RODO-740507 format. One record per residue (C-alpha): residue in three letters; chain; x, y, z; residue number from 1. Coordinates in Angstrom, 1 decimal. Example, Ala and Ser with C-alpha at 12.3 -4.5 7.8 and 13.67 -1.06 7.14 Angstrom:
2
REC  resn  chain       x       y       z  resi
REC   ALA      A    12.3    -4.5     7.8     1
REC   SER      A    13.7    -1.1     7.1     2
% end
This chain:
467
REC  resn  chain       x       y       z  resi
REC   MET      A    -0.2    -0.2    -0.1     1
REC   ALA      A     1.5     3.3    -1.2     2
REC   ARG      A     2.2     5.6     2.2     3
REC   THR      A     1.9     9.2     2.9     4
REC   LEU      A     5.1    10.9     4.5     5
REC   LEU      A     3.3    11.2     7.9     6
REC   ASP      A     3.3     7.1     7.9     7
REC   LYS      A     7.1     6.9     7.0     8
REC   VAL      A     8.2     9.4     9.3     9
REC   TRP      A     5.8     8.6    12.2    10
REC   ASP      A     6.8     4.9    11.9    11
REC   ALA      A    10.5     5.5    11.8    12
REC   HIS      A    10.3     7.9    15.4    13
REC   THR      A     7.7     4.9    16.6    14
REC   VAL      A     9.3     3.6    20.0    15
REC   ARG      A     6.3     1.9    21.2    16
REC   THR      A     2.5     2.0    21.3    17
REC   LEU      A     1.2     3.0    24.7    18
REC   PRO      A    -1.2     1.4    26.5    19
REC   SER      A    -3.6     5.0    26.0    20
REC   GLY      A    -3.1     4.5    22.3    21
REC   GLN      A    -1.1     7.1    21.8    22
REC   THR      A     2.3     6.6    20.3    23
REC   GLN      A     6.1     7.0    22.4    24
REC   LEU      A     7.7     9.4    19.6    25
REC   LEU      A    11.2    10.1    19.4    26
REC   ILE      A    12.3    13.7    18.5    27
REC   GLY      A    15.3    14.3    16.2    28
REC   LEU      A    15.1    17.7    16.7    29
REC   HIS      A    14.4    19.9    19.7    30
REC   LEU      A    14.6    23.7    19.5    31
REC   ILE      A    14.3    26.1    22.6    32
REC   HIS      A    14.3    29.7    23.0    33
REC   GLU      A    14.2    32.3    26.4    34
REC   VAL      A    10.4    32.1    27.2    35
REC   THR      A     9.0    28.9    27.6    36
REC   THR      A    12.2    26.8    29.2    37
REC   PRO      A    12.7    28.5    32.4    38
REC   GLN      A    10.3    26.1    34.4    39
REC   ALA      A    11.2    23.4    32.1    40
REC   PHE      A    14.8    23.6    33.2    41
REC   GLN      A    14.2    23.7    36.8    42
REC   MET      A    12.1    21.0    36.7    43
REC   LEU      A    14.9    18.7    35.5    44
REC   ARG      A    17.1    20.1    38.2    45
REC   ASP      A    14.6    19.5    41.1    46
REC   SER      A    14.5    15.8    39.5    47
REC   LYS      A    18.2    15.6    39.6    48
REC   LEU      A    17.7    14.8    35.5    49
REC   LYS      A    20.2    15.4    32.8    50
REC   VAL      A    19.4    15.9    29.3    51
REC   ARG      A    18.8    12.7    27.7    52
REC   MET      A    20.6    13.6    24.0    53
REC   PRO      A    22.2    16.9    24.3    54
REC   GLU      A    23.0    16.6    20.5    55
REC   ARG      A    19.5    17.0    19.2    56
REC   THR      A    19.1    20.5    21.3    57
REC   PHE      A    19.5    24.1    20.1    58
REC   GLY      A    18.2    26.8    21.7    59
REC   THR      A    18.4    30.9    20.7    60
REC   LEU      A    17.1    33.8    21.8    61
REC   ASP      A    14.0    35.9    20.0    62
REC   HIS      A    11.0    36.4    21.9    63
REC   ILE      A    11.7    39.0    24.6    64
REC   ILE      A    14.7    40.7    23.1    65
REC   PRO      A    14.9    44.3    21.8    66
REC   THR      A    15.1    45.6    17.9    67
REC   THR      A    17.2    48.6    18.7    68
REC   ASP      A    19.6    48.4    21.6    69
REC   GLN      A    20.4    44.8    22.1    70
REC   ALA      A    23.4    45.5    24.8    71
REC   ARG      A    22.7    43.8    28.1    72
REC   PRO      A    21.2    44.0    30.2    73
REC   TYR      A    18.1    44.8    29.0    74
REC   ALA      A    15.9    47.9    29.8    75
REC   ASP      A    12.8    45.5    30.8    76
REC   PRO      A    13.7    43.8    34.0    77
REC   LEU      A    11.6    40.6    33.0    78
REC   ALA      A    13.2    40.3    29.7    79
REC   GLU      A    16.6    40.3    31.4    80
REC   GLU      A    15.5    37.7    33.8    81
REC   MET      A    14.2    35.5    31.0    82
REC   ALA      A    18.0    35.8    28.8    83
REC   VAL      A    19.8    35.4    32.3    84
REC   HIS      A    18.2    32.2    33.1    85
REC   MET      A    18.6    31.1    29.4    86
REC   ILE      A    22.1    31.9    28.9    87
REC   ARG      A    22.9    29.9    32.5    88
REC   ASN      A    20.5    26.9    31.5    89
REC   MET      A    22.7    26.1    28.5    90
REC   LYS      A    26.1    26.5    30.1    91
REC   ASP      A    24.8    24.1    32.9    92
REC   PHE      A    23.6    21.5    30.6    93
REC   SER      A    26.3    21.8    27.9    94
REC   LEU      A    23.4    23.0    25.0    95
REC   PRO      A    24.6    25.3    22.3    96
REC   LEU      A    23.0    28.8    22.4    97
REC   PHE      A    22.8    31.3    19.2    98
REC   ASP      A    22.9    34.3    21.0    99
REC   MET      A    24.2    37.8    19.6   100
REC   SER      A    27.8    37.0    20.0   101
REC   THR      A    27.4    34.1    17.2   102
REC   GLY      A    26.1    36.0    14.3   103
REC   LYS      A    23.8    33.2    14.2   104
REC   GLN      A    20.9    34.6    16.4   105
REC   GLY      A    17.2    35.0    15.2   106
REC   ILE      A    13.6    33.8    15.4   107
REC   VAL      A    14.1    30.0    16.3   108
REC   HIS      A    11.7    29.2    12.8   109
REC   VAL      A    14.2    31.4    10.8   110
REC   ILE      A    17.2    29.9    12.2   111
REC   GLY      A    16.4    26.3    12.2   112
REC   PRO      A    15.7    26.0     8.6   113
REC   GLU      A    18.5    28.3     7.9   114
REC   LEU      A    21.3    26.5     9.3   115
REC   GLY      A    20.3    23.4     8.1   116
REC   LEU      A    19.3    21.9    11.5   117
REC   SER      A    15.9    21.3    10.1   118
REC   GLN      A    15.9    18.5     7.7   119
REC   PRO      A    13.2    16.0     5.9   120
REC   GLY      A    12.0    13.1     7.5   121
REC   MET      A    12.9    14.5    11.4   122
REC   THR      A    10.7    14.9    14.3   123
REC   ILE      A    11.0    18.6    15.5   124
REC   ALA      A     9.1    19.7    18.8   125
REC   CYS      A     9.8    23.4    20.4   126
REC   GLY      A     7.9    25.1    23.1   127
REC   ASP      A     6.2    27.3    20.6   128
REC   SER      A     3.3    26.9    18.1   129
REC   HIS      A     4.5    27.8    15.1   130
REC   THR      A     7.1    25.4    15.0   131
REC   SER      A     4.9    23.8    12.2   132
REC   THR      A     7.4    26.1     9.9   133
REC   HIS      A     9.7    23.6     9.8   134
REC   GLY      A     7.4    21.3     8.1   135
REC   ALA      A     8.3    23.4     4.7   136
REC   VAL      A    11.7    20.9     4.6   137
REC   GLY      A     9.7    18.0     4.9   138
REC   ALA      A     9.6    17.1     8.2   139
REC   ILE      A     6.9    16.8    10.9   140
REC   ALA      A     7.3    19.4    13.1   141
REC   PHE      A     5.0    20.8    16.1   142
REC   GLY      A     4.8    23.3    18.9   143
REC   ILE      A     4.5    21.6    22.5   144
REC   GLY      A     4.0    23.5    26.3   145
REC   THR      A     6.3    23.9    28.8   146
REC   THR      A     5.8    20.6    30.2   147
REC   GLN      A     6.8    18.6    27.5   148
REC   VAL      A     9.7    20.8    26.5   149
REC   ARG      A    10.9    19.3    30.1   150
REC   ASP      A     9.8    15.7    29.2   151
REC   VAL      A    11.3    15.9    25.8   152
REC   LEU      A    14.9    17.4    27.4   153
REC   ALA      A    14.8    14.6    30.0   154
REC   THR      A    13.8    11.7    27.7   155
REC   GLN      A    14.1    13.0    23.8   156
REC   CYS      A    10.5    11.3    23.6   157
REC   LEU      A     6.3    12.7    23.7   158
REC   SER      A     3.2    10.6    24.0   159
REC   MET      A     1.3    11.9    20.9   160
REC   ALA      A    -1.8    10.8    19.3   161
REC   LYS      A    -1.4    10.3    15.1   162
REC   PRO      A    -3.7    12.8    13.5   163
REC   LYS      A    -5.7    12.1    10.5   164
REC   LEU      A    -3.8    13.7     7.6   165
REC   ARG      A    -5.7    16.2     4.8   166
REC   GLN      A    -3.9    17.2     1.6   167
REC   VAL      A    -4.2    20.8     0.9   168
REC   ARG      A    -4.0    21.0    -3.1   169
REC   VAL      A    -3.5    24.9    -4.6   170
REC   ASP      A    -3.9    24.7    -8.4   171
REC   GLY      A    -3.6    26.7   -11.4   172
REC   ALA      A    -0.7    29.6   -10.7   173
REC   LEU      A    -0.5    32.8    -8.8   174
REC   ALA      A    -0.8    36.2   -10.4   175
REC   LYS      A     1.6    38.9   -10.2   176
REC   GLY      A     1.6    40.5    -6.7   177
REC   VAL      A    -0.1    37.4    -4.8   178
REC   TYR      A     2.6    35.8    -2.6   179
REC   ALA      A     2.4    32.8    -0.4   180
REC   LYS      A     1.2    34.7     2.6   181
REC   ASP      A    -2.2    35.1     0.5   182
REC   VAL      A    -2.3    31.5     0.0   183
REC   ILE      A    -2.4    30.6     3.4   184
REC   LEU      A    -4.9    33.2     4.4   185
REC   ALA      A    -6.8    31.8     1.7   186
REC   ILE      A    -6.4    28.3     2.9   187
REC   ILE      A    -7.5    29.5     6.5   188
REC   ASN      A   -10.4    31.6     5.0   189
REC   GLN      A   -11.7    28.8     3.4   190
REC   LEU      A   -10.8    25.7     6.0   191
REC   GLY      A   -11.4    28.1     8.9   192
REC   VAL      A    -9.7    28.5    12.1   193
REC   LYS      A   -11.0    25.2    13.6   194
REC   GLY      A   -11.0    23.3    10.4   195
REC   GLY      A    -7.4    21.5    11.0   196
REC   VAL      A    -8.7    20.0    14.6   197
REC   GLY      A    -7.4    16.6    14.7   198
REC   TYR      A    -5.8    16.7    11.2   199
REC   ALA      A    -2.0    17.3     9.7   200
REC   TYR      A    -2.0    19.0     6.6   201
REC   GLU      A     0.2    18.0     3.6   202
REC   TYR      A     0.2    21.1     1.2   203
REC   ALA      A     0.4    20.0    -2.4   204
REC   GLY      A    -0.3    20.6    -6.3   205
REC   PRO      A     1.0    22.8    -8.6   206
REC   VAL      A     1.7    26.2    -6.8   207
REC   ILE      A     3.5    24.6    -3.6   208
REC   ASP      A     5.5    22.7    -6.3   209
REC   ARG      A     6.8    25.9    -7.5   210
REC   MET      A     7.4    27.7    -4.5   211
REC   THR      A    10.7    28.3    -3.2   212
REC   MET      A    11.8    27.1     0.3   213
REC   GLU      A    11.1    30.6     2.0   214
REC   GLU      A     7.6    30.6     0.6   215
REC   ARG      A     7.0    26.8     1.9   216
REC   LEU      A     8.3    28.1     5.4   217
REC   THR      A     5.5    30.6     5.1   218
REC   VAL      A     2.8    28.7     4.4   219
REC   CYS      A     3.7    25.8     6.9   220
REC   ASN      A     4.1    28.1     9.4   221
REC   MET      A     0.5    29.2     9.8   222
REC   SER      A    -0.5    25.8     9.6   223
REC   ILE      A    -1.4    25.9    13.5   224
REC   GLU      A    -3.8    29.2    12.8   225
REC   GLY      A    -6.2    26.8    10.8   226
REC   ALA      A    -5.7    24.6    13.8   227
REC   ALA      A    -3.9    21.5    12.1   228
REC   ARG      A    -1.4    19.8    14.5   229
REC   PHE      A     1.1    20.7    12.0   230
REC   GLY      A     1.5    21.0     8.1   231
REC   TYR      A     4.3    19.7     5.8   232
REC   VAL      A     5.9    20.1     2.3   233
REC   ASN      A     7.2    16.6     0.5   234
REC   PRO      A    11.1    16.9    -0.1   235
REC   ASP      A    11.9    17.3    -4.0   236
REC   THR      A    14.9    18.9    -5.8   237
REC   THR      A    14.0    22.7    -4.2   238
REC   THR      A    14.4    20.7    -0.5   239
REC   ILE      A    17.6    19.7    -1.4   240
REC   ASP      A    19.1    22.5    -3.0   241
REC   TYR      A    18.3    24.6    -0.2   242
REC   LEU      A    19.8    22.7     2.3   243
REC   ARG      A    23.0    21.9     0.1   244
REC   GLY      A    26.2    23.5     2.0   245
REC   ARG      A    24.4    24.6     5.3   246
REC   GLN      A    26.0    24.3     8.3   247
REC   TYR      A    24.4    21.5    10.1   248
REC   ALA      A    23.6    19.7     6.7   249
REC   PRO      A    25.8    16.7     5.9   250
REC   ALA      A    28.5    17.7     3.6   251
REC   GLY      A    29.9    15.6     0.3   252
REC   ALA      A    29.2    12.0     0.2   253
REC   ALA      A    26.9    12.1     3.0   254
REC   PHE      A    24.9    14.8     1.6   255
REC   ASP      A    24.1    12.8    -1.6   256
REC   LYS      A    23.1     9.7     0.5   257
REC   ALA      A    21.2    12.0     2.9   258
REC   ALA      A    19.3    13.5    -0.1   259
REC   ALA      A    18.8    10.4    -1.5   260
REC   TRP      A    16.8     9.1     1.4   261
REC   TRP      A    15.0    12.7     2.1   262
REC   LYS      A    13.1    11.9    -1.2   263
REC   SER      A    12.7     8.9    -0.4   264
REC   VAL      A    10.4     9.6     2.7   265
REC   ALA      A     8.0    11.9     0.2   266
REC   THR      A     4.1    10.5    -0.2   267
REC   GLU      A     3.9     7.8    -2.7   268
REC   PRO      A     1.7     8.3    -5.7   269
REC   GLY      A    -1.8     6.5    -4.7   270
REC   ALA      A    -1.4     7.0    -1.2   271
REC   SER      A    -4.8     7.6     0.6   272
REC   PHE      A    -6.1    10.7     2.8   273
REC   ASP      A    -8.4    10.9     5.5   274
REC   ASP      A    -9.4    14.4     3.4   275
REC   VAL      A    -8.5    16.3     0.1   276
REC   ALA      A    -9.3    20.3     0.1   277
REC   ARG      A    -8.6    22.0    -3.1   278
REC   LEU      A    -8.2    25.9    -3.9   279
REC   ASP      A    -7.8    27.4    -7.2   280
REC   GLY      A    -4.7    29.5    -7.1   281
REC   SER      A    -5.4    31.8    -9.9   282
REC   ALA      A    -8.6    32.8    -8.0   283
REC   ILE      A    -6.1    33.9    -5.1   284
REC   GLU      A    -6.1    37.9    -4.7   285
REC   PRO      A    -3.7    39.9    -2.3   286
REC   MET      A    -5.4    38.8     1.1   287
REC   VAL      A    -6.0    41.3     4.1   288
REC   THR      A    -7.5    40.1     7.6   289
REC   TRP      A   -10.2    42.2     8.9   290
REC   GLY      A   -11.2    40.4    12.0   291
REC   ILE      A    -9.7    39.0    15.1   292
REC   ASN      A    -8.5    35.7    13.8   293
REC   PRO      A    -6.8    34.3    10.8   294
REC   GLY      A    -9.9    33.1     9.2   295
REC   MET      A   -11.5    36.8     9.1   296
REC   SER      A    -9.8    37.6     6.0   297
REC   VAL      A   -11.3    39.2     2.3   298
REC   GLY      A    -9.3    39.9    -0.8   299
REC   VAL      A    -8.4    43.4    -1.1   300
REC   SER      A   -11.0    44.1    -3.6   301
REC   GLN      A   -14.0    42.8    -1.4   302
REC   ARG      A   -15.5    43.9     1.5   303
REC   ILE      A   -15.9    43.1     4.7   304
REC   PRO      A   -18.7    40.7     5.3   305
REC   ALA      A   -21.6    41.0     7.5   306
REC   PRO      A   -22.3    38.7    10.5   307
REC   GLU      A   -25.2    37.0     9.2   308
REC   SER      A   -23.1    35.8     6.1   309
REC   ALA      A   -21.1    33.5     8.6   310
REC   PRO      A   -22.5    30.1    10.0   311
REC   GLU      A   -25.0    31.0    13.3   312
REC   ALA      A   -22.1    29.7    15.5   313
REC   ASP      A   -19.4    32.4    14.4   314
REC   ARG      A   -21.8    35.3    14.4   315
REC   SER      A   -21.0    36.6    17.9   316
REC   THR      A   -17.4    36.6    16.7   317
REC   PHE      A   -17.9    38.7    13.8   318
REC   ARG      A   -19.8    40.9    15.6   319
REC   GLU      A   -17.2    41.1    18.4   320
REC   ALA      A   -14.3    41.4    15.8   321
REC   LEU      A   -16.4    44.4    14.2   322
REC   ALA      A   -16.8    46.3    17.2   323
REC   HIS      A   -13.0    45.8    18.3   324
REC   MET      A   -11.8    46.7    14.3   325
REC   SER      A   -14.3    49.5    13.9   326
REC   PHE      A   -15.2    48.2    10.7   327
REC   GLN      A   -18.5    48.2     9.3   328
REC   ALA      A   -20.2    45.3     7.6   329
REC   GLY      A   -20.2    46.2     4.0   330
REC   GLN      A   -17.2    48.3     4.3   331
REC   PRO      A   -14.5    48.2     1.4   332
REC   ILE      A   -10.9    46.7     3.1   333
REC   LYS      A    -9.3    48.9     0.7   334
REC   GLY      A    -8.5    52.2     2.1   335
REC   ALA      A    -8.6    51.5     5.8   336
REC   LYS      A    -6.2    53.6     7.6   337
REC   ILE      A    -3.4    52.4     9.1   338
REC   ASP      A    -0.8    53.9    12.1   339
REC   VAL      A     2.3    51.1    12.3   340
REC   ALA      A     3.5    49.0     9.3   341
REC   PHE      A     5.7    45.6    10.6   342
REC   VAL      A     7.6    43.4     8.1   343
REC   GLY      A     9.0    40.7     9.8   344
REC   SER      A     8.3    37.5    12.5   345
REC   CYS      A     9.0    33.8    11.8   346
REC   THR      A     6.2    34.2     8.9   347
REC   ASN      A     7.4    36.7     6.7   348
REC   GLY      A    11.0    37.7     8.0   349
REC   ARG      A    13.3    36.3     5.7   350
REC   LEU      A    15.5    37.6     3.0   351
REC   SER      A    12.9    37.1     0.1   352
REC   ASP      A    10.4    38.9     2.1   353
REC   LEU      A    12.6    41.8     2.7   354
REC   ARG      A    13.3    42.2    -0.8   355
REC   ILE      A     9.6    42.1    -1.9   356
REC   ALA      A     9.0    44.7     0.6   357
REC   ALA      A    11.9    46.8    -0.9   358
REC   GLU      A    10.8    46.4    -4.5   359
REC   VAL      A     7.4    48.2    -3.4   360
REC   ALA      A     9.3    50.5    -0.9   361
REC   LYS      A    11.4    52.1    -4.0   362
REC   LYS      A     7.7    53.2    -5.5   363
REC   GLY      A     7.0    55.9    -2.6   364
REC   LYS      A     7.9    57.1     0.9   365
REC   VAL      A     6.3    56.4     4.0   366
REC   ALA      A     3.0    58.2     4.4   367
REC   LYS      A     3.1    60.9     7.3   368
REC   GLY      A     1.9    59.6    10.8   369
REC   VAL      A     2.8    55.7    10.0   370
REC   ARG      A     5.5    54.2    11.9   371
REC   ALA      A     7.0    51.5     9.9   372
REC   LEU      A     9.5    49.0    11.1   373
REC   ILE      A    11.5    46.3     9.3   374
REC   VAL      A    12.8    43.6    11.2   375
REC   PRO      A    14.9    40.6     9.8   376
REC   GLY      A    14.4    37.1    11.0   377
REC   SER      A    18.0    36.6    11.6   378
REC   GLN      A    21.5    38.2    11.8   379
REC   GLN      A    22.2    36.2     8.7   380
REC   VAL      A    19.1    37.7     7.0   381
REC   ALA      A    20.3    41.0     8.4   382
REC   ARG      A    23.8    40.5     6.9   383
REC   ALA      A    22.8    39.2     3.6   384
REC   ALA      A    20.0    42.0     3.2   385
REC   GLU      A    22.6    44.7     3.9   386
REC   ALA      A    25.0    43.3     1.4   387
REC   GLU      A    22.3    43.8    -1.1   388
REC   GLY      A    21.6    47.6     0.1   389
REC   LEU      A    17.9    46.4     1.2   390
REC   HIS      A    18.4    48.2     4.6   391
REC   ASP      A    19.4    51.5     2.3   392
REC   THR      A    16.3    51.4     0.4   393
REC   PHE      A    13.8    50.9     3.3   394
REC   GLN      A    15.7    54.0     5.1   395
REC   ALA      A    15.5    56.1     2.4   396
REC   ALA      A    11.8    55.3     2.0   397
REC   GLY      A    11.4    56.2     5.6   398
REC   PHE      A    11.1    52.2     7.2   399
REC   GLU      A    13.4    51.8    10.3   400
REC   TRP      A    15.8    48.8     9.8   401
REC   ARG      A    15.8    47.0    13.0   402
REC   LYS      A    18.2    44.4    14.5   403
REC   ALA      A    16.9    40.6    14.2   404
REC   GLY      A    14.3    39.4    16.7   405
REC   CYS      A    10.3    38.2    16.7   406
REC   SER      A     9.9    42.2    17.3   407
REC   MET      A     6.0    43.3    17.0   408
REC   CYS      A     4.3    40.1    16.2   409
REC   LEU      A     3.8    39.6    19.9   410
REC   GLY      A     3.4    41.9    22.9   411
REC   MET      A     7.2    40.4    24.9   412
REC   ASN      A     9.2    43.0    24.1   413
REC   PRO      A     9.6    47.2    23.6   414
REC   ASP      A     8.2    46.7    19.7   415
REC   GLN      A     4.2    47.3    20.6   416
REC   LEU      A     1.5    49.2    19.4   417
REC   VAL      A     0.0    51.9    21.3   418
REC   GLY      A    -3.6    52.5    22.1   419
REC   ARG      A    -5.8    52.1    19.8   420
REC   GLU      A    -3.1    52.2    16.6   421
REC   MET      A    -4.1    49.9    13.8   422
REC   SER      A    -0.9    47.9    11.9   423
REC   ALA      A    -0.2    46.4     8.8   424
REC   SER      A     1.9    43.4     9.9   425
REC   SER      A     3.1    40.1     7.8   426
REC   SER      A     3.2    38.2    11.2   427
REC   ASN      A     0.9    35.4    12.1   428
REC   ARG      A    -1.7    36.3    14.5   429
REC   ASN      A    -4.6    39.5    14.5   430
REC   PHE      A    -5.8    38.5    18.1   431
REC   ILE      A    -6.9    41.1    20.8   432
REC   GLY      A    -3.9    42.4    22.5   433
REC   ARG      A    -1.6    40.3    20.5   434
REC   GLN      A     0.9    43.0    19.4   435
REC   GLY      A     1.0    44.1    23.1   436
REC   SER      A    -2.2    46.7    23.1   437
REC   PRO      A    -5.5    45.3    24.4   438
REC   THR      A    -7.0    47.7    22.1   439
REC   GLY      A    -4.9    47.8    19.3   440
REC   ARG      A    -5.9    46.4    15.7   441
REC   THR      A    -3.9    44.1    13.3   442
REC   LEU      A    -4.3    43.5     9.5   443
REC   LEU      A    -2.4    40.7     8.4   444
REC   MET      A    -1.2    40.7     5.0   445
REC   SER      A     1.8    40.0     3.0   446
REC   PRO      A     5.3    42.0     3.0   447
REC   ALA      A     4.4    43.2    -0.1   448
REC   MET      A     0.9    44.5     0.8   449
REC   VAL      A     2.8    45.8     4.2   450
REC   ALA      A     4.8    48.0     2.3   451
REC   ALA      A     2.2    49.0     0.1   452
REC   ALA      A    -0.1    50.3     3.2   453
REC   ALA      A     3.1    52.1     4.8   454
REC   ILE      A     3.8    54.4     1.6   455
REC   THR      A    -0.3    55.1     1.0   456
REC   GLY      A    -1.3    55.4     5.0   457
REC   ALA      A    -4.3    52.7     4.2   458
REC   VAL      A    -4.7    49.4     2.9   459
REC   ALA      A    -3.8    49.1    -0.9   460
REC   ASP      A    -3.8    46.9    -3.8   461
REC   VAL      A     0.1    46.2    -4.2   462
REC   ARG      A    -0.6    45.1    -7.4   463
REC   GLU      A    -1.8    48.6    -8.6   464
REC   ILE      A     1.9    50.0    -7.2   465
REC   LEU      A     3.8    47.5    -9.0   466
REC   LYS      A     2.2    48.1   -12.1   467
% end
């Protein structure tokens, strides 16, 4: 019987089936950061346990660090305390830490693939919900809680139930001005923010096949926003070419041997799925969220829907969203005024994202009254962007060029909304309070659309700017 990547990778990492029916699953790669680890390491100390397989754990600083002055001690006492604990824990347990001194620091879901740590056929866990990002290389990658972080540190295993598998096919071809971020927002809009409960997503079809690795990382990153346990793309030539020469990838003959195995874990023709969903890529236009979850989105040419158009169970959330955002049903999303523009995050903070935003930034200047931030996803991304002069392009247009970090994706560092500010953001969540202010408002969109909003002062159709 033809098998899927999920079948193959799950079976390869199964230690045993537990009496509960769950699987004791070996974790091939454990990525950690400063927010979800202090308690986990303290639990190890309290139980007098060691890290079971230290060679499989790697850490970084990303969530709480400032993106302006990164000199220690940090101005925020809580951020400084988290950094102190992270550095001490990594040293005490002899684990590698990619801090600012290494030149390899960055958002955990950016540096994993960037360094070649994330590889096809792996199981990857991290105390962060957007660990699904790493599925883009053909891995099973998922977020875990602090207690599970402790479990992986202590045993290198987790107890998990194998999810069902839905193939999400995106057919056709994308139009100019439509990007990977638009694709995943369209998928979540169609399947719903709860549509993935109990499922993993296998992304497939001509649109996914043609995507670069960085575009695939964007799509897989937001699998969790559709409630999928994880999402992945089958490894192919794009995957192999991306990983070749990266620091932690095999080298020489070992790479060729690994590449052959990586391709072998891909889903086989004729494999069956629990469900198949299809989208027409040619029908996708630049997407913008209008509400308070990532499923509340419309194409940039469309109008904000009325609560009555939603399923009855969702109507109260629609009403709450309209009230919070100060929008009216039937209002065009195009033209909505913004105060802040943010390009960055583990969703869209890679070099290709910055290139796309810079292409738009060349077309004008940041609008009066708009605060615009460009935050590279890692130190390596920043260096590469600066080598191409992208920072000069942004600064000439009035954008702020920042240092690597999670930044305005979440309210755990100084980059936050103030009051009722409206943000055009390339990040992954538009929940109430997500960007730091309980009354702040977030519109999710692609980096190109964020740059377009920055220079026009409002939601704009980037296709018109790129003409």
